[in-house]
C-alpha positions as CSV (number, residue, x, y, z in Angstrom):
1,M,-10.7,4.1,-30.0
2,F,-11.0,7.9,-29.6
3,K,-14.2,7.5,-27.5
4,M,-12.3,5.3,-25.1
5,L,-9.4,7.8,-24.9
6,K,-11.9,10.5,-24.3
7,Y,-13.5,8.6,-21.4
8,Q,-10.1,7.9,-19.9
9,L,-9.0,11.5,-20.1
10,E,-12.3,12.7,-18.5
11,Y,-11.8,10.2,-15.7
12,V,-8.2,11.5,-15.1
13,W,-9.4,15.1,-15.2
14,A,-12.1,14.4,-12.7
15,R,-9.8,12.6,-10.3
16,L,-6.9,15.0,-10.5
17,G,-8.5,18.3,-11.2
18,E,-6.7,21.2,-12.8
19,K,-3.2,20.0,-12.0
20,G,-4.0,16.6,-13.4
21,Q,-5.3,18.1,-16.6
22,G,-2.0,19.9,-17.2
23,V,-0.1,16.6,-16.6
24,V,-2.3,14.8,-19.1
25,E,-2.0,17.5,-21.7
26,Y,1.8,17.4,-21.4
27,A,1.7,13.6,-21.7
28,L,-0.4,13.9,-24.9
29,I,2.0,16.5,-26.3
30,L,5.0,14.2,-25.5
31,A,3.3,11.2,-27.1
32,F,2.6,13.3,-30.2
33,V,6.2,14.5,-30.4
34,V,7.5,10.9,-30.0
35,A,5.2,9.7,-32.8
36,L,6.5,12.5,-35.1
37,V,10.1,11.6,-34.3
38,V,9.5,7.9,-34.9
39,F,7.9,8.7,-38.2
40,A,10.6,11.2,-39.2
41,L,13.4,8.7,-38.5
42,G,11.8,5.9,-40.4
43,D,13.7,4.1,-43.1
44,N,11.4,5.3,-45.8
45,T,11.9,9.1,-45.3
46,A,14.6,11.3,-46.7
47,I,14.9,13.0,-43.3
48,G,15.5,9.7,-41.5
49,Q,18.1,8.7,-44.0
50,S,19.9,12.1,-43.7
51,I,19.9,12.0,-39.9
52,R,21.1,8.4,-39.9
53,T,23.9,9.2,-42.3
54,L,24.9,12.3,-40.2
55,F,25.1,10.2,-37.1
56,A,27.1,7.4,-38.9
57,N,29.6,9.9,-40.2
58,T,29.9,11.6,-36.8
59,A,30.5,8.2,-35.1
60,A,33.1,7.3,-37.7
61,K,35.0,10.5,-37.1
62,I,34.9,10.0,-33.4
63,N,36.0,6.4,-33.7
64,A,38.9,7.5,-36.0
65,A,39.9,10.2,-33.6
66,A,39.8,7.7,-30.7
67,G,41.7,5.1,-32.7
68,T,39.1,2.4,-32.3
69,G,38.6,1.8,-36.0
70,A,35.3,1.2,-37.7
71,T,34.0,-1.3,-35.2
72,G,32.8,1.3,-32.7
73,A,34.3,-0.6,-29.8
74,A,35.5,1.4,-26.9
75,P,39.2,1.3,-26.1
76,T,40.3,-0.9,-23.3
77,N,42.6,0.1,-20.5
78,Q,45.6,-2.2,-20.7
């Protein structure tokens, strides 16, 4: 798998030169960060549970302040 990725990156670098190399490097960094976030927010991690609870509590407070209740539905204009 890594050998194929290496060949693909070499092809892109050869085609795009220095500028393309920078774009590919940023894309790889972005992919790595996304993979870390997906792992961190997983159901089996304490960080993921903490973040999920934080967002749920924040959403509940916003809904309570807006008067929408616990459903999370947006208020309608009547």
